C-alpha positions, -999 to +999 in steps of 0.1 A: -224-078+410-204-053+397-173-046+415-156-009+414-129-019+436-106-044+440-120-073+454-108-106+473-118-143+463-111-172+478-122-204+465-114-239+484-108-267+454-119-296+470-140-325+458-160-323+490-166-285+495-163-251+473-168-220+491-162-186+471-152-157+492-156-121+477-135-094+498-120-059+496-081-069+514-073-063+551-050-071+579-050-082+613-025-098+636-026-120+669-012-107+704+002-124+736-021-105+757-053-122+777-075-112+801-048-085+808-023-108+819+010-112+795+028-144+790+064-145+787+082-177+779+115-191+785+142-214+778+154-247+797+186-234+813+219-243+804+213-261+764+234-244+741+227-249+705+254-245+674+237-234+645+264-249+624+264-282+640+238-309+622+232-329+656+214-297+672+189-298+638+158-316+634+149-334+600+126-315+581+096-334+590+093-335+628+075-361+647+053-347+675+028-357+696+000-336+715-005-349+753-037-354+767-030-323+792-034-298+766-067-281+765-086-285+732-084-253+721-043-254+724-047-287+702-063-263+675-040-235+676-007-259+674-024-276+643-029-240+631+008-233+635+020-260+617+001-251+589+020-219+589+054-237+593+042-261+561+029-231+540+061-205+546+090-232+552+100-267+543+095-278+578+067-302+580+050-319+611+040-353+613+023-373+648+048-398+662+051-434+653+076-445+670+105-423+659+135-421+679+137-382+688+102-364+685+084-334+702+059-340+730+036-311+737+019-305+769+001-278+792+030-269+819+035-238+837+038-217+813+054-213+776+085-225+772+110-253+751+143-265+746+165-247+724+173-269+691+168-314+692+183-325+722+185-361+711+171-371+745+141-393+728+109-372+740+115-337+741+088-317+758+075-283+752+047-263+769+016-248+758+005-234+792-026-216+803-028-186+779-004-197+758-027-207+728-021-180+707-007-188+671+024-166+675+029-179+711+034-216+698+051-207+664+077-188+691+080-219+710+084-244+680+113-221+666+130-225+700+126-263+696+140-257+662+172-237+671+163-202+680+172-180+709+157-148+713+161-119+690+175-099+718+199-126+727+223-120+694+256-110+701+250-078+684+219-066+706+233-036+721+240-019+689+201-022+685+185-022+721+194-008+759+190-034+786+173-017+819+187-044+842+169-023+873+137-027+858+140-065+856+121-087+881+151-102+905+157-140+892+151-131+858+183-115+845+193-145+830+166-141+805+182-112+789+218-131+785+233-126+747+256-157+735+285-150+710+287-168+677+304-198+692+267-205+702+243-185+682+248-176+647+229-147+630+231-168+598+241-132+583+205-114+589+201-083+606+188-076+641+148-076+637+128-055+661+099-076+644+106-106+652+086-132+667+116-140+685+117-107+704+105-098+738+084-068+746+094-034+759+080-048+796+094-083+794+097-091+833+092-059+845+089-049+881+062-022+874+049-010+839+083+006+830+102-008+800+131-031+805+141-027+768+145+003+751+152+002+713+177+028+700+154+036+673+126+051+690+097+042+664+106+006+673+092+006+708+059-005+701+071-032+675+091-052+696+075-084+714+050-086+682+030-123+685+010-123+655+030-147+638+069-148+618+087-121+603+102-119+570+135-120+588+124-154+611+112-170+578+148-162+563+169-174+589+146-207+596+149-214+558+186-207+555+190-234+589+175-256+574+186-253+534+148-249+528+144-241+486+106-243+487+076-242+513+061-276+519+020-265+508+027-231+492+020-238+451+021-201+430+021-162+439+016-138+409+017-100+411+022-095+375+052-071+378+073-087+359+074-086+320+068-127+315+038-123+336+049-152+360+053-175+330+016-174+324+007-179+283-022-164+264-050-185+245-053-188+207-085-162+202-079-129+195-092-109+225-060-109+248-054-101+285-033-070+287-006-060+312-016-028+325-009-005+354-041+018+352-075+017+331-094+048+323-124+033+338-107+014+368-092+003+384-064+033+383-038+018+402-026-022+407-034-036+442+000-050+454+015-014+453-014+008+454+002+033+429+028+038+455+059+024+435+067+047+406+075+028+372+061-005+391+024-017+396+010-038+370-019-064+367-036-081+339-068-068+323-098-082+299-117-052+282-149-067+275-156-033+262-136-038+230-142-075+228-174-087+203-203-104+221-194-141+231-159-137+226-136-148+253-097-143+264-078-170+282-048-163+306-031-199+316-007-202+343+026-221+338+024-259+351+011-263+392+024-295+408-005-289+441-004-317+468-030-339+473-060-327+494-077-290+498-060-266+472-072-225+481-070-204+454-069-164+461-067-137+438-081-102+435-108-090+410-117-055+398-151-058+377-162-030+358-179-053+331-213-053+319-238-074+341-237-106+319-198-108+315-187-137+332-150-149+343-147-186+346-120-200+361-110-235+349-087-264+360-068-280+328-053-314+343-027-337+327-026-374+328-023-402+305-053-402+292-053-367+287-018-355+276-027-325+261-051-317+292-087-317+303-105-287+311-130-283+340-146-256+350-140-245+388-160-212+392-179-190+372-181-152+386-216-134+378-228-171+376-253-190+402-237-221+401-207-232+422-187-262+411-157-281+429-124-298+416-103-319+435-068-307+421-042-335+427-018-340+394-003-318+372-022-286+362-027-255+349-051-226+361-072-211+336-089-174+337-112-172+309-127-137+305-159-137+287-182-110+270-219-111+273-242-097+248-250-068+269-233-031+265-200-031+282-178-003+294-153-020+312-137-054+318-118-076+343-089-069+358-065-095+380-041-092+405-020-109+435-027-147+428-019-174+451-026-209+450-016-235+482-024-269+493-044-252+522-080-247+535-094-216+524-118-194+552-152-205+554-164-170+556-153-129+550-169-102+572-161-073+549-157-039+571-156-006+551-148+026+561-123+017+586-106+053+590-146+067+596-156+040+620-121+044+639-125+082+641-161+081+652-169+047+669-166+054+705-153+032+731-175+002+745-197+003+712-199-030+697-197-036+658-216-069+646-208-090+614-237-108+597-247-140+606-228-173+592-235-209+592-211-235+597-204-265+580-219-287+608-249-258+609-244-239+636-253-201+633-226-176+643-215-140+642-183-122+656-188-087+674-158-058+673-151-031+697-131-010+673-120+015+699-120-009+727-139-014+759-142+011+787-107-006+802-088-011+773-085+020+752-062+015+722-072-022+711-095-035+690-113-061+709-134-091+693-157-118+703-173-148+695-213-155+696-235-183+686-269-170+671-301-189+664-300-205+633-324-228+610-305-258+622-308-257+655-334-284+664-311-309+646-279-296+666-262-309+698-264-285+727-243-271+745-225-269+719-196-291+717-160-286+706-165-261+679-134-242+670-139-208+658-108-190+641-115-152+638-086-138+617-081-101+602-063-102+574-030-087+563-033-076+527+001-082+517+001-098+474+023-130+485+005-153+512+039-164+527+044-129+537+009-126+554+011-118+592-028-123+595-040-115+632-064-144+646-077-154+677-093-193+684-118-200+706-133-237+713-169-240+726-165-263+757-199-278+765-192-281+802-186-239+807-210-227+824-218-193+831-208-167+853-237-174+880-234-209+876-270-213+866-263-218+826-247-239+800-223-209+785-227-226+748-260-237+752-290-231+729-289-191+723-328-191+726-320-201+764-293-188+774-293-153+746-310-121+742-335-113+714-319-088+691-329-072+656-304-075+626-295-050+600-326-063+577-348-060+603-352-098+611-351-108+648-329-136+660-313-148+695-277-142+702-258-160+730-232-143+753-195-136+735-159-151+742-129-134+733-105-108+740-102-073+751-069-070+736-073-088+698-048-061+680-034-026+693-043+002+673-004+008+669-001-027+654-033-023+634-015+006+615+020-018+614+010-040+581-014-036+552-043-047+576-068-020+556-064-012+520-084+014+506-100+017+537-111-015+539-107-042+564-115-084+561-122-110+591-117-139+575-135-162+596-142-201+603-162-226+628-151-262+626-154-294+648-129-307+666-097-318+644-081-351+647-052-352+671 
């Protein structure tokens, strides 16, 4: 299939499973609001952290325990947050095995944590009702790691005004500031976009702001709970002396002349570092042509190559961790139908000191192949000219490799600006149906302009649907957790702030009238509908949020590029807690 725009590919390098995902980049993020309730966190009173005193820091591998009181969905969100810490920092989390000090997570009356390592043995952190959001969990663990709220900095008053008369009586202490003897800014500027910043209406007595930013354009920025900001990560990495991330392996956007240390093969045909190609792409994907003098990608012209000729582009040596590896990159394909991009892994071991090539994936071929990468290796991109006449070639940009799991499915939404301008509130757009690894069929529905009571928001809901395996599956559907993530299309995976929401199918959940199991077989509890291809199937009731992301936050990052957006979707069984 010829691609006339940059498309994104994600491949899971695993000995058990391979998924190839093609999509045009897009962004999305998570909010703290749920069912019109906003959850605020607070710190245990009287606890002071001196950033520069080592006794308040945790080791970079932190023991944790998830208590039985936690909701199953919250447990999955916590593990997802741990994955983000591993990907973007050197902080890791490991199940408690008797260590003296550890973090015990429980379901309390809200979202809260002590600040820093209190060295009290069992240190509790609460993820209560409506706290099971990725950004909220990251926020609370940042408290545990030693962070106060952003608006508690000593220089706070230079950036925001606190409207004291708007604050609920008895809640004023949440707006205290701490001087440098208590909290060190680590030389990082004030960050309106920090996941540690309160929203403009935090602890308000009505709907009026309690915090007013001195730069008006940041009023709707403060309070985001999508995930870590760049400054959050900078401070955490400084505080814990991180020099590399735990599961991040490599990223390349081809902006430097050394093309990230990649090397060319010995064939006559070569990959070229270019900023545009006459037949497309006309810009790179990283900068989209917006930065003069920047914006490069790698291009192999199958038009100028001879039939059967190849060009090889090899990464520098990579040292991934054992387990699943996720390879992501953007591909712009204007070659002939029989031109092929082969992706190889060259693994090194004592028996193969020069490396042994294993085919991982062929794009434009039917067969999938899988590979478990657990040792020193190189990624190899081979562009192969077919026999047909070609007027283009392959272009690569924004390559990322991490020791993480890829999403199972991608939902590509095209023409986002047109859809947002023409879709009325209350009208729902449905994804195609997807199959989970365990055989459940599902889809996601999105109200692009919100529901009647929540205009200005994108609403997102998960539905089970009838599928080919239903007669072999357990019903009501037990403890399957869906991840619905709107993708932020930053070039480096460590800088992405995907907006996500997770939902778990509780087999005991009943319908609102108490007559049916909510997650039962869609043929029993759903409605018969007709798909875009004319086929009929049953769609079960939806569950999600009417305030998934506001339109203002949707515009705040690279959630759409080239007018395309992507939802990254996975449906998994209960993880080991």
